[in-house]
Backbone as CSV, one residue per row, in Angstrom:
resi,resn,N_x,N_y,N_z,CA_x,CA_y,CA_z,C_x,C_y,C_z
1,MET,1.349,17.413,9.078,1.215,17.538,10.503,2.737,16.461,10.326
2,GLN,2.528,15.535,9.424,4.138,14.729,9.441,5.262,16.266,8.590
3,ALA,4.638,16.735,8.128,5.766,17.867,7.431,6.081,18.759,8.592
4,GLU,5.463,19.019,9.213,5.590,19.929,10.521,6.794,19.336,11.418
5,LYS,6.206,18.104,11.690,7.531,17.284,12.601,8.473,17.086,11.604
6,ASP,8.609,16.943,10.276,10.036,16.744,9.800,10.843,18.097,9.900
7,LEU,9.833,19.215,9.985,10.657,20.423,9.752,11.347,20.856,11.243
8,ILE,10.358,20.214,12.145,11.350,20.820,13.970,12.234,19.967,13.799
9,LYS,12.286,18.561,13.645,13.427,17.630,13.752,14.550,18.373,12.694
10,LYS,14.993,19.132,11.612,15.504,19.421,10.983,15.890,21.199,11.876
11,LEU,14.992,21.482,12.516,15.542,22.488,13.562,16.522,22.411,14.720
12,TYR,16.429,21.024,14.954,16.767,20.570,16.019,18.820,20.591,15.193
13,THR,18.661,20.366,14.259,20.252,20.587,13.651,20.671,21.680,12.632
14,LYS,19.582,22.869,13.360,19.900,24.060,12.649,20.057,24.520,11.424
15,ASN,18.708,23.597,10.584,18.592,23.867,9.267,18.202,25.343,9.062
16,GLN,18.925,26.407,8.580,18.212,27.277,8.392,16.758,27.306,7.303
17,GLU,16.759,26.514,6.057,15.420,26.901,5.402,14.396,26.237,6.233
18,ALA,14.580,25.018,7.244,13.370,24.649,7.904,13.191,25.677,8.859
19,PHE,14.029,26.464,9.330,13.808,27.736,10.220,12.823,29.089,9.573
20,GLN,13.483,29.109,8.042,12.550,29.980,7.431,11.104,29.899,7.067
21,MET,10.648,28.580,6.930,9.568,27.662,6.558,8.677,27.886,7.862
22,ILE,9.102,27.515,9.319,8.151,27.863,10.032,8.426,29.148,10.733
23,TYR,8.986,29.816,10.489,8.829,31.675,10.607,7.723,31.906,9.975
24,GLU,8.071,31.711,8.471,6.812,31.866,7.661,5.602,31.159,7.922
25,LYS,5.283,30.230,8.248,4.078,29.361,8.963,3.477,30.230,10.110
26,TYR,4.542,30.424,11.220,3.690,31.305,12.399,4.090,32.488,12.692
27,GLN,4.678,33.000,11.826,5.216,34.765,11.958,3.679,35.773,12.334
28,SER,2.792,35.326,11.592,1.308,36.156,12.111,0.960,35.860,13.001
29,LEU,0.685,34.600,12.964,0.125,34.221,14.441,1.194,34.808,15.514
30,VAL,2.036,34.909,15.747,3.037,35.056,17.088,2.846,36.457,16.961
31,PHE,2.844,37.465,16.001,2.533,38.879,15.952,1.247,38.737,16.451
32,ALA,0.445,38.265,16.160,-1.090,38.482,16.931,-1.121,38.523,18.495
33,VAL,-0.237,37.014,18.664,-0.731,36.651,20.396,0.577,38.058,21.063
34,ALA,1.347,38.224,20.375,2.334,39.519,20.882,1.358,41.141,20.694
35,TYR,0.768,41.435,20.213,-0.036,42.549,20.014,-1.005,42.322,20.533
36,ASN,-1.916,41.390,21.056,-2.681,41.234,21.742,-2.625,41.826,23.571
37,ILE,-0.865,41.479,23.688,-0.692,42.325,24.943,0.090,43.190,25.002
38,VAL,0.645,43.438,23.986,1.503,45.111,23.863,0.888,46.357,23.229
39,ARG,0.127,45.753,22.008,-0.331,46.775,21.417,0.217,47.902,20.793
40,ASP,1.737,47.751,20.499,2.372,48.570,19.670,3.628,47.739,18.376
41,ARG,2.981,48.648,17.554,3.235,47.702,16.631,4.518,47.914,16.270
42,GLU,5.564,48.282,16.586,7.022,48.806,16.403,7.585,47.424,17.796
43,VAL,7.260,47.831,18.535,7.484,46.810,19.926,7.068,45.211,19.671
44,VAL,5.991,44.665,18.540,5.534,43.615,18.549,6.613,43.023,17.665
45,GLU,6.903,44.273,16.393,7.856,43.552,15.558,9.116,42.619,16.319
46,GLU,9.814,43.978,17.005,10.798,43.144,17.878,10.710,42.008,18.765
47,ILE,9.547,42.184,19.246,9.070,40.729,20.313,8.811,39.431,19.326
48,VAL,8.428,39.419,17.933,8.123,38.094,17.335,9.742,37.770,16.872
49,GLN,10.801,38.754,16.469,12.292,38.694,15.972,12.349,38.030,17.433
50,ASP,12.462,38.086,18.160,12.886,38.269,19.789,12.463,36.506,19.955
51,THR,11.320,36.231,19.862,10.724,34.936,19.765,11.240,33.840,19.201
52,PHE,11.549,34.296,17.643,12.289,33.220,17.079,13.631,33.240,16.970
53,VAL,14.634,33.860,17.662,15.386,34.319,17.980,15.644,32.794,19.397
54,LYS,14.892,33.032,19.830,14.725,32.410,21.575,14.524,31.046,20.979
55,LEU,13.735,30.637,19.727,13.224,28.940,19.182,14.211,28.652,18.686
56,TRP,15.369,29.729,17.798,16.506,28.834,17.268,17.653,28.919,18.603
57,LYS,17.670,29.442,19.166,18.272,29.029,20.558,18.168,27.628,21.571
58,ASN,16.689,27.808,21.736,16.174,26.651,22.484,14.896,25.736,21.709
59,ILE,15.713,25.618,20.699,15.189,24.370,20.033,15.373,22.733,20.497
60,HIS,16.387,22.968,21.177,16.646,21.511,22.102,16.237,21.198,23.369
61,THR,15.402,22.361,24.037,14.621,21.673,25.266,13.036,21.746,24.445
62,PHE,12.559,21.571,23.368,10.960,21.297,22.951,11.155,19.850,22.837
63,ASP,10.053,19.450,23.286,9.819,17.621,23.255,8.673,17.330,22.225
64,PRO,9.697,16.803,21.048,8.815,16.764,20.071,7.503,15.786,19.783
65,ASP,7.187,15.303,21.373,5.603,14.491,21.807,4.790,16.038,22.006
66,SER,5.131,17.133,21.746,4.572,18.557,22.465,3.756,19.005,21.099
67,ASN,3.014,19.847,21.333,2.418,20.916,20.923,3.028,21.781,20.081
68,PHE,4.045,22.019,18.928,4.752,23.372,18.344,4.372,24.249,18.940
69,GLN,3.234,24.512,18.179,2.642,25.893,17.854,2.568,26.614,19.324
70,ALA,1.900,25.280,20.620,1.378,26.151,21.757,2.866,26.392,22.332
71,TRP,3.614,25.661,22.236,5.074,25.802,22.825,5.621,27.656,22.269
72,LEU,5.635,27.294,20.648,5.863,28.806,20.567,5.446,29.874,20.881
73,LEU,3.867,29.612,20.791,2.986,30.840,21.342,3.102,31.236,22.471
74,THR,3.167,30.051,23.127,4.021,30.827,24.972,5.213,31.653,25.012
75,ILE,6.434,30.850,24.200,7.337,32.053,24.233,7.242,33.341,23.558
76,ALA,6.369,33.609,23.012,6.117,35.199,22.029,4.980,35.278,23.264
77,LYS,4.181,34.793,24.127,3.662,35.734,25.429,4.285,35.933,26.410
78,ASN,5.179,34.915,26.811,6.330,35.346,28.044,6.893,36.216,27.033
79,THR,7.404,36.579,25.885,8.212,37.329,25.695,7.757,39.309,25.918
80,ALA,6.608,38.905,25.278,5.890,39.934,25.267,5.619,40.165,26.767
81,LYS,5.372,39.841,27.653,4.962,40.215,28.987,6.424,40.583,29.535
82,ASP,7.409,39.431,29.302,8.478,40.064,29.717,9.149,41.586,29.289
83,TYR,8.485,41.855,28.360,9.165,43.390,27.803,7.640,44.321,28.494
84,LEU,6.832,44.126,28.788,5.594,44.668,29.682,6.719,45.537,31.381
85,LYS,6.792,44.299,31.184,7.728,43.841,33.146,9.217,45.222,33.091
86,THR,9.402,44.693,32.162,10.989,46.169,32.022,10.397,47.227,31.640
87,GLN,9.395,47.673,31.355,9.104,48.812,31.226,8.356,49.912,32.331
88,LYS,9.230,50.628,32.884,9.175,51.253,34.155,7.542,51.773,34.408
89,ASN,7.347,52.376,33.324,6.055,53.424,33.213,4.626,52.658,33.052
90,VAL,5.014,50.853,32.939,3.948,50.471,32.045,3.308,49.436,33.599
91,GLU,2.074,48.966,33.463,1.802,48.138,34.707,1.245,47.229,33.663
92,LEU,1.122,45.889,34.024,0.915,44.840,33.653,-0.624,44.837,34.314
93,HIS,-1.788,45.269,33.170,-3.016,44.993,33.857,-3.671,44.130,33.126
94,GLU,-4.937,43.999,34.260,-5.849,42.701,33.758,-6.261,42.707,32.292
95,GLU,-6.234,43.473,31.731,-7.099,43.578,30.920,-5.898,43.083,29.270
96,VAL,-4.716,43.697,29.807,-3.888,43.065,28.776,-3.700,41.564,28.943
97,THR,-4.147,40.952,30.063,-3.782,39.382,30.253,-4.561,38.768,29.467
98,ILE,-4.323,37.525,28.180,-4.930,37.069,27.418,-5.846,36.256,28.505
99,ARG,-6.983,35.558,27.530,-8.023,35.004,27.888,-7.556,34.117,28.400
100,SER,-6.106,33.227,27.986,-5.730,31.739,28.198,-5.378,31.965,29.186
101,ASN,-5.115,32.676,30.125,-4.708,32.169,31.339,-5.637,32.158,32.168
102,TYR,-6.937,32.242,31.589,-8.369,31.887,32.425,-8.571,30.285,32.499
103,PHE,-7.994,29.334,31.341,-8.140,28.291,30.862,-6.741,27.193,31.301
104,PRO,-6.961,26.161,31.847,-6.339,24.954,32.001,-4.925,24.837,30.741
105,ALA,-3.857,24.758,31.146,-3.152,24.981,29.820,-3.646,23.307,29.404
106,LYS,-3.948,21.954,30.310,-4.268,21.165,29.214,-5.239,21.002,28.138
107,MET,-6.115,22.090,29.119,-7.697,22.391,28.180,-7.413,22.869,26.591
108,ILE,-6.596,23.344,27.036,-5.780,24.408,25.836,-4.966,23.376,24.937
109,TYR,-4.369,22.504,25.571,-3.451,21.518,24.289,-4.365,21.112,24.060
110,GLU,-5.995,20.894,24.626,-6.568,19.643,23.834,-7.425,20.021,23.116
111,LEU,-7.980,21.884,22.792,-8.618,22.061,21.909,-7.775,21.984,20.718
112,SER,-6.748,22.701,21.254,-5.220,22.778,19.532,-5.388,21.336,19.119
113,ALA,-5.118,20.778,19.814,-4.916,19.149,19.413,-5.893,18.697,18.420
114,ASP,-7.187,18.988,19.438,-8.577,19.068,18.712,-8.824,19.405,17.184
115,CYS,-8.197,20.747,17.503,-8.693,21.839,16.579,-7.139,21.386,14.789
116,GLN,-6.538,20.926,15.460,-5.058,20.385,14.086,-5.838,18.887,13.389
117,ARG,-6.674,18.373,14.369,-7.111,17.040,13.833,-8.222,16.877,12.504
118,VAL,-8.617,18.310,13.049,-10.201,18.054,12.073,-10.468,19.531,11.313
119,LEU,-9.397,20.361,11.635,-9.752,21.775,10.870,-8.676,21.837,10.246
120,ASN,-8.767,23.095,9.037,-7.744,22.979,8.156,-6.370,23.850,8.660
121,GLU,-5.315,24.237,8.162,-4.506,25.590,8.436,-5.485,26.612,9.406
122,LEU,-6.210,27.444,8.128,-6.406,28.779,8.315,-8.116,28.718,9.429
123,GLU,-8.893,27.442,9.486,-9.242,27.056,10.437,-9.179,27.287,12.089
124,HIS,-8.155,26.728,11.910,-7.383,26.160,13.471,-6.839,27.647,14.016
125,ASN,-6.210,28.612,13.161,-5.515,29.521,13.252,-6.702,30.613,14.105
126,VAL,-7.835,30.436,13.378,-8.857,31.712,13.482,-9.194,30.824,14.923
127,ILE,-9.575,29.424,14.638,-10.238,29.330,16.535,-9.738,29.726,17.456
128,ILE,-8.275,29.387,17.349,-7.001,29.625,18.646,-7.315,31.152,18.860
129,LEU,-6.825,31.973,17.578,-7.026,33.539,18.374,-8.326,34.080,18.489
130,THR,-9.564,33.596,18.398,-10.317,33.973,18.836,-10.840,33.420,20.268
131,LEU,-10.847,32.346,20.193,-11.317,31.415,21.816,-10.196,31.329,22.281
132,VAL,-9.135,31.422,21.777,-7.780,30.968,23.194,-7.094,32.424,23.326
133,TYR,-6.997,33.327,22.451,-6.474,34.745,22.880,-7.734,35.617,22.485
134,ASN,-8.498,35.550,22.670,-9.770,36.812,22.920,-9.808,37.832,21.795
135,LEU,-9.437,37.530,20.427,-8.707,38.585,19.248,-10.490,38.066,18.667
136,LYS,-10.823,39.762,17.978,-12.078,39.992,17.413,-11.735,39.807,16.250
137,ARG,-12.907,39.427,15.471,-12.581,38.795,14.059,-11.864,39.861,13.337
138,ARG,-12.103,41.032,13.660,-11.785,42.166,12.743,-9.987,41.867,12.701
139,GLU,-9.576,41.734,14.557,-7.901,41.797,14.678,-7.483,40.429,13.840
140,VAL,-8.195,39.221,13.802,-7.704,38.325,13.271,-7.565,37.802,11.524
141,ALA,-8.325,38.900,11.650,-8.575,39.160,9.910,-7.373,39.750,9.474
142,HIS,-7.184,40.735,10.091,-6.086,41.598,10.097,-4.251,41.129,10.168
143,TYR,-4.274,40.157,10.995,-2.920,39.461,11.149,-3.128,38.159,10.662
144,LEU,-4.038,37.627,9.685,-3.978,36.833,9.111,-3.734,37.138,7.853
145,GLY,-4.227,38.314,7.494,-4.008,39.176,6.097,-5.090,38.688,5.443
146,LYS,-6.194,38.304,5.755,-7.556,38.108,4.964,-8.979,39.022,5.268
147,PRO,-9.616,38.967,4.430,-10.883,39.872,4.288,-11.684,39.134,5.793
148,VAL,-12.362,40.281,6.330,-13.351,40.074,7.637,-14.271,38.780,7.389
149,GLY,-14.959,39.142,6.472,-16.188,38.116,5.751,-15.237,37.095,5.798
150,THR,-14.164,36.594,5.041,-13.863,35.029,5.138,-13.439,34.579,6.520
151,ILE,-12.979,35.758,7.463,-12.834,35.072,8.782,-14.371,34.787,9.417
152,LEU,-15.196,35.402,9.141,-16.283,34.990,9.871,-16.932,33.815,9.149
153,ARG,-16.705,33.490,8.043,-17.212,32.631,7.378,-16.707,31.062,7.553
154,VAL,-14.829,31.250,8.140,-14.046,30.700,8.069,-14.415,29.831,9.508
155,TYR,-14.425,30.901,10.863,-15.081,30.722,11.871,-16.260,29.682,12.014
156,LYS,-17.137,30.219,11.527,-18.616,29.430,11.339,-18.440,27.964,10.917
157,GLU,-17.652,27.879,9.606,-17.641,26.779,9.025,-16.605,25.978,10.268
158,ALA,-15.736,26.435,10.741,-14.693,25.749,11.978,-15.311,25.452,13.369
159,GLN,-16.717,26.126,13.839,-17.405,25.488,14.467,-18.195,24.471,14.065
160,GLU,-18.750,24.689,13.413,-19.492,23.329,12.771,-18.628,22.078,12.853
161,LYS,-17.490,22.310,12.434,-16.565,21.154,12.135,-16.246,20.161,13.661
162,LEU,-16.246,21.248,14.573,-15.507,21.182,15.974,-17.099,20.343,16.469
163,ARG,-18.063,20.841,16.306,-19.379,20.765,17.025,-19.472,19.390,16.494
164,SER,-19.745,18.887,15.328,-20.340,17.506,14.847,-18.661,16.669,15.220
165,PHE,-17.381,16.997,15.106,-16.493,16.409,15.715,-16.481,16.111,17.025
166,TYR,-17.236,16.818,18.438,-17.142,16.878,19.668,-18.587,15.892,19.727
167,ASN,-19.446,15.746,18.957,-20.849,14.742,19.054,-20.701,13.623,18.544
168,LEU,-19.693,13.510,17.511,-19.449,11.796,17.114,-18.260,11.450,18.472
169,GLU,-17.596,12.443,18.872,-16.898,11.575,20.250,-17.497,11.566,21.532
170,LYS,-18.487,12.265,21.673,-19.741,11.915,22.674,-20.337,9.983,22.666
171,LEU,-20.740,10.009,20.937,-21.287,9.168,20.887,-20.172,7.296,21.075
172,LYS,-18.875,8.393,20.591,-17.926,6.973,20.674,-17.896,6.356,22.453
173,GLN,-18.483,7.475,23.357,-18.281,7.139,24.830,-18.947,6.037,25.196
């Protein structure tokens, strides 16, 4: 977590090495979010590039106390939706509206923050892609480059960790 904050600080100074590391870390996740909306691999690859260009140009607008992943995925989601809006023959259908629109932003932020506290990076990505972006395990496996069986196991383990975490939180209250 601290390493990521250090990378983000370097992004403010337009450090290309930090940008490359952020790109490598989040490229698959950004791809998955955009693909869930657009469903066209070639277009999604362009959207991923556009998302990271926007990140580079607008990093100064990011609040370092906020959730970087949520901010970046919002850029990706909006870039994908903007693409659909510009297509004259394509309507923005309800079925491509990702599930996160049904959750208040605060709830998504809290879930993501809890996931970052309790889960490792793979578990966090699997939970967010599954629960917030409503991707099937098969799609999550594809975008994260892991076997479906691994994703199923990781999802179950992550659920157990979160269940234990939330049970402990209830006891503290």
